[in-house]
C-alpha positions as CSV (number, residue, x, y, z in Angstrom):
1,X,0.0,0.1,-0.2
2,X,1.2,3.5,-0.5
3,X,0.6,6.8,1.0
4,X,-2.4,8.1,-1.9
5,X,-4.2,4.7,-1.3
6,X,-4.5,5.3,2.8
7,X,-5.2,9.1,1.7
8,X,-8.3,7.1,-0.2
9,X,-9.0,5.5,2.8
10,X,-9.2,8.5,4.8
11,X,-11.6,10.3,2.5
12,X,-13.8,7.5,2.6
13,X,-13.8,7.3,6.3
14,X,-14.4,11.0,6.4
15,X,-17.7,10.6,4.0
16,X,-18.8,7.8,6.5
17,X,-18.2,10.0,9.5
18,X,-19.8,13.5,8.8
19,X,-22.2,13.6,11.8
20,X,-19.3,13.1,14.0
21,X,-16.1,15.3,15.8
22,X,-13.8,14.6,13.3
23,X,-10.1,15.6,15.0
24,X,-7.1,15.9,13.1
25,X,-4.9,14.2,15.3
26,X,-7.2,11.6,15.9
27,X,-7.2,10.8,12.1
28,X,-3.6,10.4,11.9
29,X,-3.1,8.1,14.8
30,X,-5.9,6.0,13.9
31,X,-4.2,5.7,10.2
32,X,-1.0,5.3,11.5
33,X,0.8,8.6,10.7
34,X,2.3,11.2,12.4
35,X,0.7,14.9,12.3
36,X,3.2,16.0,10.8
37,X,3.1,13.7,7.9
38,X,-0.6,13.7,7.6
39,X,-0.5,17.0,7.3
40,X,1.6,17.0,4.3
41,X,0.1,14.1,3.0
42,X,-3.7,14.6,3.0
43,X,-2.5,18.6,1.8
44,X,-0.8,17.3,-1.1
45,X,-4.0,15.3,-2.2
46,X,-6.5,17.5,-1.7
47,X,-5.0,20.8,-2.1
48,X,-6.4,21.7,1.7
49,X,-5.9,21.1,5.4
50,X,-7.8,17.9,7.0
51,X,-10.2,20.1,8.7
52,X,-10.5,22.8,5.6
53,X,-11.7,19.5,3.9
54,X,-13.9,18.4,6.2
55,X,-15.6,21.5,6.8
56,X,-16.1,22.1,2.6
57,X,-17.3,18.4,2.5
58,X,-20.2,18.5,5.2
59,X,-21.2,21.5,3.1
60,X,-21.4,19.8,-0.5
61,X,-22.9,16.7,1.4
62,X,-25.5,19.4,2.5
63,X,-25.6,21.2,-0.8
64,X,-26.3,17.7,-2.4
65,X,-28.9,16.3,0.2
66,X,-30.8,19.8,-0.6
67,X,-31.4,19.0,-4.1
68,X,-32.1,15.4,-4.1
69,X,-34.0,14.9,-0.9
70,X,-36.7,16.3,1.0
71,X,-34.9,16.5,4.1
72,X,-35.5,19.3,6.7
73,X,-32.8,21.8,6.5
74,X,-32.5,21.3,9.9
75,X,-32.5,17.3,9.5
76,X,-29.3,17.8,6.8
77,X,-27.3,20.1,9.2
78,X,-27.4,18.1,11.5
79,X,-26.5,15.1,9.9
80,X,-23.4,16.5,8.2
81,X,-21.7,17.4,11.9
82,X,-22.9,21.1,12.2
83,X,-24.3,22.0,15.5
84,X,-26.1,24.8,15.3
85,X,-28.7,26.1,12.2
86,X,-27.3,29.7,12.7
87,X,-23.6,28.4,12.2
88,X,-24.8,25.9,9.0
89,X,-27.0,28.7,7.4
90,X,-23.8,31.5,7.6
91,X,-21.2,28.9,6.7
92,X,-23.3,27.8,3.7
93,X,-24.1,31.4,2.4
94,X,-20.6,32.1,2.6
95,X,-19.6,29.0,0.9
96,X,-22.2,29.2,-2.0
97,X,-23.8,32.7,-2.1
98,X,-27.2,31.2,-1.2
99,X,-29.6,30.3,1.7
100,X,-30.0,26.3,2.1
101,X,-33.6,27.0,1.2
102,X,-32.7,29.2,-2.0
103,X,-30.9,26.6,-3.0
104,X,-33.9,24.0,-2.5
105,X,-36.2,26.0,-4.6
106,X,-33.9,26.8,-7.5
107,X,-32.4,23.5,-7.4
108,X,-29.0,25.1,-7.8
109,X,-26.9,21.4,-8.6
110,X,-23.2,21.7,-7.9
111,X,-20.7,18.9,-9.3
112,X,-20.2,16.6,-6.8
113,X,-16.8,15.5,-6.8
114,X,-16.9,11.5,-5.2
115,X,-13.4,9.9,-3.6
116,X,-12.3,8.2,-6.7
117,X,-12.7,11.5,-8.6
118,X,-10.5,13.7,-6.2
119,X,-7.8,10.8,-6.3
120,X,-8.1,10.8,-9.8
121,X,-7.7,14.4,-9.8
122,X,-4.8,14.1,-7.8
123,X,-3.4,11.8,-10.8
124,X,-3.8,14.2,-13.3
125,X,-2.6,16.7,-11.7
126,X,0.7,15.0,-11.0
127,X,1.0,13.9,-14.8
128,X,0.2,17.7,-16.2
129,X,3.2,18.8,-13.7
130,X,5.2,15.4,-13.7
131,X,7.9,17.7,-15.3
132,X,10.4,17.8,-12.6
133,X,11.5,14.9,-10.5
134,X,14.2,14.3,-8.6
135,X,15.0,10.4,-8.1
136,X,16.3,9.8,-4.3
137,X,19.0,7.5,-3.3
138,X,18.1,5.4,0.1
139,X,21.0,5.7,2.7
140,X,21.9,4.7,6.5
141,X,23.2,7.5,8.4
142,X,24.5,6.4,11.8
143,X,23.5,8.8,14.7
144,X,25.1,12.2,15.2
145,X,25.0,15.1,17.0
146,X,24.1,19.2,15.6
147,X,24.5,22.6,17.4
148,X,22.8,25.8,16.1
149,X,20.7,28.1,16.5
150,X,17.1,27.1,17.2
151,X,13.9,29.1,16.0
152,X,10.2,28.8,15.7
153,X,8.6,30.2,12.6
154,X,5.3,31.1,14.2
155,X,6.0,34.5,13.9
156,X,6.9,34.3,9.9
157,X,10.1,32.8,7.9
158,X,12.5,35.2,8.6
159,X,13.9,33.7,11.7
160,X,15.7,30.9,9.1
161,X,17.9,34.3,8.2
162,X,18.4,34.8,11.8
163,X,19.3,31.4,12.8
164,X,21.9,31.3,9.8
165,X,23.1,34.8,10.7
166,X,23.9,33.7,14.4
167,X,25.5,30.3,13.2
168,X,27.8,32.8,10.9
169,X,28.7,34.8,14.0
170,X,29.7,32.2,16.4
171,X,31.2,29.4,13.8
172,X,34.8,29.9,15.0
173,X,33.6,29.2,18.6
174,X,32.8,25.7,17.6
175,X,34.6,22.7,17.4
176,X,32.8,21.2,14.0
177,X,33.1,17.7,13.1
178,X,33.1,18.2,10.1
179,X,34.3,22.0,8.9
180,X,32.9,21.4,5.3
181,X,29.3,20.7,6.3
182,X,26.4,22.6,7.5
183,X,23.0,22.0,8.0
184,X,19.5,23.5,7.3
185,X,17.6,21.3,10.2
186,X,13.6,21.4,9.8
187,X,12.0,20.2,13.6
188,X,9.0,18.9,13.1
189,X,8.8,17.1,16.1
190,X,7.7,19.7,18.7
191,X,5.2,23.0,18.8
192,X,4.5,22.0,14.9
193,X,1.6,23.8,13.6
194,X,-0.8,23.1,10.7
195,X,-2.3,26.1,10.1
196,X,-0.3,28.3,9.6
197,X,2.5,25.8,8.8
198,X,5.0,26.9,11.9
199,X,7.9,24.8,13.0
200,X,11.0,24.7,15.0
201,X,14.0,25.5,12.3
202,X,17.9,25.2,13.3
203,X,20.8,26.4,11.1
204,X,23.6,23.9,12.4
205,X,27.0,22.2,12.3
206,X,28.0,18.6,13.4
207,X,29.4,18.8,16.9
208,X,30.7,16.0,19.8
209,X,27.4,14.9,22.4
210,X,30.3,16.8,25.1
211,X,31.6,19.8,23.2
212,X,31.3,22.6,24.7
213,X,28.8,25.6,22.8
214,X,28.6,28.5,23.0
215,X,26.0,30.8,25.5
216,X,22.5,30.3,23.7
217,X,23.5,27.5,21.1
218,X,21.2,24.2,21.0
219,X,22.1,20.3,20.5
220,X,20.2,18.2,19.1
221,X,20.9,14.3,18.6
222,X,19.2,12.7,15.5
223,X,19.2,9.1,15.8
224,X,20.5,6.6,13.7
225,X,17.6,5.8,10.7
226,X,17.6,5.3,7.1
227,X,16.8,8.4,4.7
228,X,15.5,9.3,1.1
229,X,18.4,11.4,-0.2
230,X,17.4,14.0,-3.0
231,X,19.8,15.9,-4.5
232,X,19.2,19.6,-5.9
233,X,21.2,21.3,-8.5
234,X,21.6,25.1,-8.6
235,X,22.1,27.8,-6.5
236,X,18.5,28.7,-5.3
237,X,18.2,31.6,-7.2
238,X,15.0,30.3,-8.7
239,X,13.7,28.6,-5.6
240,X,14.9,25.4,-6.3
241,X,15.0,24.2,-2.9
242,X,11.5,25.3,-2.6
243,X,10.4,23.4,-6.1
244,X,11.9,20.1,-4.5
245,X,10.6,20.1,-1.1
246,X,7.1,20.3,-3.1
247,X,8.3,17.7,-5.1
248,X,9.2,15.6,-2.3
249,X,6.4,16.3,-0.6
250,X,3.5,16.7,-3.0
251,X,4.5,14.2,-5.5
252,X,7.3,11.8,-4.4
253,X,5.8,10.7,-0.8
254,X,2.1,10.6,-1.7
255,X,3.3,7.9,-4.2
256,X,5.3,6.5,-2.5
257,X,5.6,3.1,-0.3
258,X,7.6,5.2,2.8
259,X,6.4,7.6,5.6
260,X,8.5,10.3,7.9
261,X,10.2,8.0,10.5
262,X,8.7,9.2,13.3
263,X,11.3,8.7,15.8
264,X,12.8,11.3,14.3
265,X,9.8,14.4,12.6
266,X,12.0,16.5,10.9
267,X,14.3,16.6,7.3
268,X,17.3,18.8,6.5
269,X,19.6,20.2,3.9
270,X,22.8,19.3,3.9
271,X,25.6,21.9,2.2
272,X,29.1,20.4,1.4
273,X,31.8,21.7,-0.3
274,X,29.3,21.6,-3.7
275,X,27.4,24.4,-2.6
276,X,28.4,27.8,-3.9
277,X,25.6,30.5,-3.3
278,X,27.1,32.4,-6.5
279,X,27.3,29.3,-9.2
280,X,24.3,28.1,-10.7
281,X,26.7,24.9,-10.6
282,X,26.1,24.5,-6.7
283,X,24.4,21.5,-5.2
284,X,23.2,20.1,-1.9
285,X,21.2,17.1,-1.0
286,X,17.8,17.2,1.3
287,X,17.5,14.0,3.6
288,X,13.9,12.7,4.7
289,X,13.9,10.2,7.3
290,X,11.4,7.3,6.2
291,X,10.5,3.8,7.3
292,X,8.7,1.6,4.9
293,X,4.4,1.9,5.3
294,X,2.8,-1.0,7.1
295,X,0.2,-2.8,4.8
């Protein structure tokens, strides 16, 4: 089974439980995902967060019932999971531009996308946009330790630049295990937020477990794991790094038989002697910790 087949099961589950309280973390756990991995895979396929999808799905099914059945507005409201008529009416009009009874009276049919249509739409989108692709290598990397300046992106991505600036100011004060390698480490293991997307970021270098560090610098032990390693060519003048991440999480991972290794819940860019921000021939690697999905 791959991720796309598993997301298809999630979509059918949502359709069957629209009248229930559907929680993001509950579904992630039920289908064997970490919250981060579940968010990335689900939003890649549906182009919405799970809660956005559930809300729109409830309203779409309600619209369909208004046109095709004689159920009362109240019965429809509660059957698709809304707790009050007022909230349902407001959300319905905001979404469709008409009140529920107006839709019923005018028989304002809409195109209803069932689950197979949603999944097939994703496949076609991937085929149409499939010009860009990266073939990963699979490697097992032993435990290593990094140190750097850790920043949370809840107030904006500018903190990523701040992390790099602080690291570069203190490079001469750090005993590095490999002076040719620097990491951009995205950590989703704590204080991860789906909407808006926020996480911890650390510009870092490899150090020893007990090496003395400058004040304010964080240390993280990264356990042994298997990685899918994606080579990225270019110095990011044309957004090559972001393009690579979108391909990995929106195309490669959903169609693969792997999920992110929840022991790490992070990914990182590895910059070595091949990286030169002034050269279009620059190269870096993106590491994604993985494990095989269970059948």
